[in-house]
C-alpha positions in Angstrom: 84.2 122.5 131.5 82.9 125.4 133.6 84.7 127.8 131.3 83.2 126.1 128.2 79.7 126.3 129.8 80.3 130.0 130.6 81.4 130.8 127.0 78.5 128.8 125.6 76.1 130.8 127.7 77.7 134.1 126.7 78.0 133.5 122.9 76.1 130.5 121.7 72.4 130.7 120.8 70.7 127.3 121.0 67.5 126.4 119.0 64.1 127.4 120.2 65.3 129.5 123.1 66.3 132.9 124.3 69.8 134.4 124.5 71.1 133.5 127.0 69.2 130.2 127.5 66.9 129.4 130.4 68.9 126.3 131.3 72.5 125.1 130.9 72.9 122.5 128.1 74.7 119.3 128.9 78.3 119.2 127.6 79.0 116.2 125.4 82.6 115.0 125.1 82.1 111.8 123.2 79.3 109.8 121.4 79.7 106.2 120.4 77.2 103.5 119.6 74.0 104.7 121.2 75.5 106.5 124.1 76.4 110.1 124.8 79.3 110.7 127.2 79.0 113.9 129.3 81.7 116.1 130.7 80.9 114.9 134.2 81.6 111.3 133.1 78.0 110.1 132.9 76.7 108.2 129.9 73.2 108.6 128.6 71.5 106.3 126.1 70.3 108.6 123.2 66.6 108.2 122.9 66.3 110.9 120.3 68.8 109.7 117.6 70.0 113.3 117.5 66.6 114.7 116.3 65.8 111.4 114.5 68.9 111.4 112.3 71.5 109.1 113.9 69.7 105.8 113.0 73.0 103.9 112.9 74.2 105.4 116.2 77.5 107.2 116.5 81.0 106.6 115.1 79.8 103.9 112.8 82.8 102.5 110.9 81.2 102.6 107.4 80.1 106.2 107.9 83.3 107.2 109.5 85.2 105.8 106.5 83.0 107.7 104.0 84.2 111.0 105.5 87.8 110.5 104.6 88.1 112.1 101.2 91.2 111.3 99.2 90.2 113.4 96.2 88.2 116.6 97.0 85.9 117.8 99.8 83.8 120.2 97.8 83.2 121.6 94.4 80.4 123.8 93.2 77.5 121.9 91.7 76.7 124.6 89.0 78.2 123.3 85.8 80.1 120.5 87.5 79.2 117.0 88.8 80.9 114.1 90.6 80.5 110.4 91.3 79.2 110.6 94.9 76.3 112.9 94.0 75.3 110.9 90.9 75.5 107.6 92.7 73.5 108.9 95.7 70.8 110.3 93.4 70.6 107.0 91.4 70.3 105.1 94.7 67.5 107.3 95.9 65.6 106.8 92.7 66.0 103.1 93.0 64.6 102.8 96.5 61.8 105.4 96.4 58.4 105.0 94.6 58.9 104.3 90.9 57.5 107.6 89.4 60.1 109.6 91.3 63.0 109.9 88.8 64.8 113.2 89.4 66.7 114.4 92.5 67.5 117.9 93.7 70.1 117.8 96.5 69.4 120.4 99.2 71.1 121.6 102.3 68.5 120.6 104.9 65.0 119.3 105.3 63.5 122.8 105.5 65.2 123.7 102.3 63.9 120.6 100.5 60.4 121.8 101.4 61.2 125.3 100.0 62.4 123.5 96.8 59.2 121.4 96.7 57.0 124.5 97.0 58.9 126.1 94.1 58.3 123.0 92.1 54.6 123.3 92.7 54.5 127.0 91.8 56.6 126.5 88.6 54.5 123.5 87.6 51.3 125.6 87.7 52.9 128.5 85.9 54.1 126.1 83.1 50.5 125.0 82.7 49.2 128.6 82.3 47.9 128.9 85.9 50.2 131.5 87.5 47.3 132.5 89.9 47.6 129.1 91.7 50.0 130.1 94.4 48.6 128.5 97.6 49.3 125.1 99.2 46.7 122.8 100.8 47.8 121.0 103.9 46.3 119.9 107.2 46.6 121.2 110.7 49.0 119.6 113.1 51.9 119.5 110.6 55.5 120.6 110.9 57.7 121.1 107.8 60.6 123.3 109.0 61.6 126.7 110.1 62.3 128.5 106.8 59.5 130.7 105.5 57.7 128.6 102.9 58.1 125.7 105.2 56.7 127.7 108.2 53.7 128.7 106.1 52.5 125.1 105.8 53.1 124.3 109.5 50.1 124.4 111.8 49.2 128.1 112.0 47.9 128.0 115.5 49.3 125.1 117.5 52.7 125.2 116.0 55.9 127.2 116.7 55.4 129.9 114.0 52.4 132.0 115.2 54.9 134.9 115.5 55.2 135.2 111.8 51.5 135.5 111.0 50.9 138.5 108.7 54.2 137.9 106.9 53.8 134.2 105.9 51.9 133.3 102.8 48.3 132.3 103.7 47.9 128.6 102.9 44.7 126.5 102.9 44.4 124.3 106.0 42.2 121.3 106.5 41.3 120.0 109.9 44.0 117.7 111.5 43.7 114.1 110.3 41.9 111.8 112.7 44.4 110.3 115.1 44.5 106.7 114.1 46.8 104.2 112.3 45.4 100.7 112.6 42.1 101.9 114.1 38.8 102.9 112.4 39.1 104.7 109.1 37.1 108.0 108.9 35.9 108.3 105.3 34.1 111.6 106.3 37.5 113.2 106.7 38.4 112.4 103.0 35.2 114.2 102.1 36.3 117.2 104.1 39.6 117.2 102.2 37.9 116.9 98.8 35.4 119.7 99.6 38.2 122.0 100.7 40.2 121.3 97.6 37.2 121.8 95.4 36.4 125.2 97.0 40.0 126.4 96.5 41.0 124.6 93.3 41.6 127.7 91.3 44.2 129.0 93.7 45.9 125.8 94.8 49.3 124.8 93.4 49.9 121.7 95.4 49.3 119.6 98.5 52.0 119.0 101.2 51.6 116.6 104.1 53.7 114.4 106.4 52.5 110.9 105.5 51.3 108.7 108.4 53.2 110.5 111.2 53.0 114.2 112.0 56.3 114.9 113.7 57.2 118.0 115.6 53.6 119.3 115.2 52.3 116.8 117.7 53.7 113.2 117.1 50.3 112.1 115.8 49.6 109.0 113.7 46.9 108.8 111.0 45.5 106.3 108.7 47.5 105.7 105.5 44.2 105.5 103.6 44.0 109.3 103.7 47.1 109.4 101.5 45.2 107.6 98.7 42.4 110.2 99.0 45.0 113.0 98.6 46.4 111.3 95.5 42.9 111.2 94.0 42.3 114.9 94.9 45.6 116.0 93.4 44.9 114.1 90.2 41.4 115.5 89.9 42.6 119.2 90.2 46.0 118.8 88.7 47.8 119.6 91.9 51.4 118.6 92.8 51.3 116.1 95.7 54.2 116.5 98.1 55.1 114.0 100.8 57.4 115.3 103.5 59.3 112.2 104.5 62.1 114.0 106.2 61.3 112.4 109.6 59.5 109.3 108.4 61.9 108.2 105.6 64.4 105.3 105.8 62.4 102.9 107.9 61.3 104.9 111.0 57.6 103.9 110.7 58.2 100.2 109.8 58.2 100.8 106.1 61.1 102.2 104.1 59.0 105.2 103.4 55.7 106.1 105.1 54.1 106.4 101.7 54.7 102.6 101.3 52.0 102.0 104.0 49.4 103.2 101.5 51.1 102.1 98.3 50.8 105.7 97.1 53.4 107.6 95.1 53.7 111.4 95.5 54.8 113.8 92.7 57.5 115.2 95.0 59.1 113.5 98.0 61.4 115.3 100.5 63.9 113.3 102.5 66.5 114.3 105.0 67.5 113.6 108.7 68.5 109.8 108.5 69.7 110.3 104.9 73.2 110.9 106.2 72.9 109.0 109.5 73.2 112.2 111.4 76.8 112.9 110.2 76.4 115.9 107.9 73.5 118.1 106.8 71.9 117.0 103.5 68.4 116.5 102.1 66.8 115.9 98.8 63.6 116.7 96.9 62.7 113.9 94.4 60.1 114.5 91.7 58.4 112.8 88.7 59.4 113.4 85.1 56.1 115.3 84.6 57.0 117.8 87.3 60.5 118.1 86.1 59.3 118.8 82.5 57.0 121.5 83.6 59.5 123.2 85.8 62.1 123.1 83.0 59.6 124.5 80.4 60.2 128.1 79.5 56.7 128.9 80.7 57.5 127.4 84.1 60.8 129.3 84.5 63.1 127.3 82.3 64.7 125.5 85.2 64.4 125.1 89.0 65.2 128.5 90.5 67.3 127.3 93.4 71.0 126.8 93.9 72.6 126.3 97.3 76.3 127.0 97.6 77.0 123.5 99.1 74.5 121.6 96.9 75.7 118.1 96.3 78.6 118.4 98.7 80.8 115.3 98.0 81.5 114.6 101.7 77.8 114.7 102.5 76.9 112.6 99.4 79.5 110.0 100.3 78.3 109.6 103.9 74.6 109.6 102.7 75.4 106.8 100.3 77.1 104.9 103.0 74.2 105.5 105.4 71.6 104.2 102.9 73.7 101.2 102.0 74.3 100.3 105.6 70.5 100.5 106.3 69.7 98.3 103.3 72.5 95.8 104.2 71.0 95.2 107.6 67.6 93.8 108.6 66.3 97.3 109.3 62.7 96.1 109.3 63.5 93.6 112.0 65.4 96.2 114.0 62.5 98.6 113.9 59.9 95.9 114.7 62.0 94.8 117.7 62.3 98.4 119.0 58.5 98.8 118.6 57.8 95.7 120.6 60.0 96.7 123.5 58.6 100.3 123.5 55.0 98.9 123.4 55.7 96.8 126.5 57.9 99.4 128.3 55.6 102.4 127.8 52.4 100.5 128.8 52.7 101.5 132.5 52.4 105.1 131.5 48.7 104.5 130.5 47.8 104.3 134.2 49.6 107.5 135.2 47.5 110.6 136.1 47.7 113.3 133.5 48.5 110.9 130.6 46.1 111.3 127.7 47.5 108.7 125.3 50.4 106.2 124.8 51.2 105.2 121.2 53.9 103.3 119.3 54.5 103.0 115.6 57.6 101.5 114.1 60.5 102.8 116.2 58.5 105.8 117.5 57.1 105.9 121.1 55.0 108.7 122.4 53.4 109.5 125.8 51.0 112.4 125.4 50.0 114.4 128.5 46.9 116.4 129.1 49.1 119.4 130.1 52.4 120.9 129.1 55.5 119.0 130.2 57.6 120.5 132.9 60.6 120.0 130.7 63.5 120.5 133.2 61.9 118.1 135.6 61.1 115.5 132.9 64.6 115.6 131.5 66.2 115.3 134.9 64.1 112.2 135.6 65.1 110.6 132.3 68.8 111.5 133.0 68.6 109.7 136.4 67.6 106.6 134.4 70.6 107.1 132.1 68.6 108.4 129.1 68.6 111.5 127.0 65.2 112.8 125.9 63.9 116.2 124.7 60.2 116.6 125.5 58.2 119.4 124.0 54.8 120.9 124.5 52.7 118.0 126.1 54.7 115.2 124.6 57.4 112.9 125.9 58.6 110.8 123.1 61.5 108.7 121.8 62.9 107.7 118.4 65.8 105.4 119.3 68.7 104.6 116.9 67.8 101.4 115.0 70.9 99.7 116.4 69.7 100.1 120.0 69.8 96.7 121.7 66.7 95.6 123.6 68.1 96.4 127.0 68.8 99.9 126.0 65.4 100.4 124.4 63.9 99.1 127.7 66.0 101.7 129.5 64.7 104.4 127.2 61.1 103.3 127.9 61.8 103.5 131.6 63.2 107.0 131.1 60.1 108.1 129.2 57.8 106.8 131.9 59.9 108.4 134.6 59.8 111.7 132.7 56.0 111.4 132.4 55.8 111.0 136.2 58.1 113.9 136.8 56.9 116.2 134.0 
């Protein structure tokens, strides 16, 4: 494996890092259930669900079986269609909020955001408002690493400050108050309304992560703010986009985070857990009103996007298997059980020096420090406890696979606390 590591260091560029990397990545030789097997024989419980996607763990029989095509692995989606894509789209329409009726299958979460922004722009153009080209969002958000997606990420605290001057200048509200079940701040809704009023003539849509802001800071906010955004969007005829790429498919304790508020967006983006971490696929769902505007000649006559691998049959099959497997099980009970163990297991971190906050929602556990994490030290401490974590900025967090048994969730919590002590 020393040769593999040397070749990796020489040729492979890993995410969010220089070339060559500052540290040597661990070599994985197998992944089954909730465990990663390393080249040195160690096993680590995966506390990250492979960036929140592998909700069923690894080598799940139903998802494995979906990958074995006995007809075809791919055909272009322009002018052709096939059963896996149609059945997947129909299933997504069935389980998402009722107004969402149309599904655009994309390559990745970031691309689904690009598609959503195009829908917003084409919607406004169809209604004779081509000057409405900006998006309203709030600070603390993260929506991906492609350019439209980067433009609606936090412009200061996020990862994309390098691109200022090139990215479109969007309209940013203050970050939503950090609360979920705590006090509701009605004054924040007034702030959102005033900002939308001031920029109404230039806004095409609103895009936010509902209830949980992911890679922008792992912050939770009141679902009631989503209802305020729905009212604001209706008042100014803006397209309301919910980015459910990280929160969709049960992670927050509801099937979709929008369900906490009983609010339906005009566009919903899903990804990550959609395929259970097997293949890359995402989707942007929209209402008939949005689809009609985009399809109108004044709006462009159709959605101006067409990925080469759109609707890939293998990805559609495994996505369908993943969604069916989730709905077949007591996913709500699984998520609640994980949350209970994380709440108990992470509680000791509250007494640690340097810890600003400890929070749990659904199957998400977060320890927030008052300083940046010493990532190598934190990861090494977690590994000594047999756990794989990937802290960032001042956050040590976990999103375990839903199939994680209580003893492994407890071990993950121990790893998070150990990482907080070391990091």
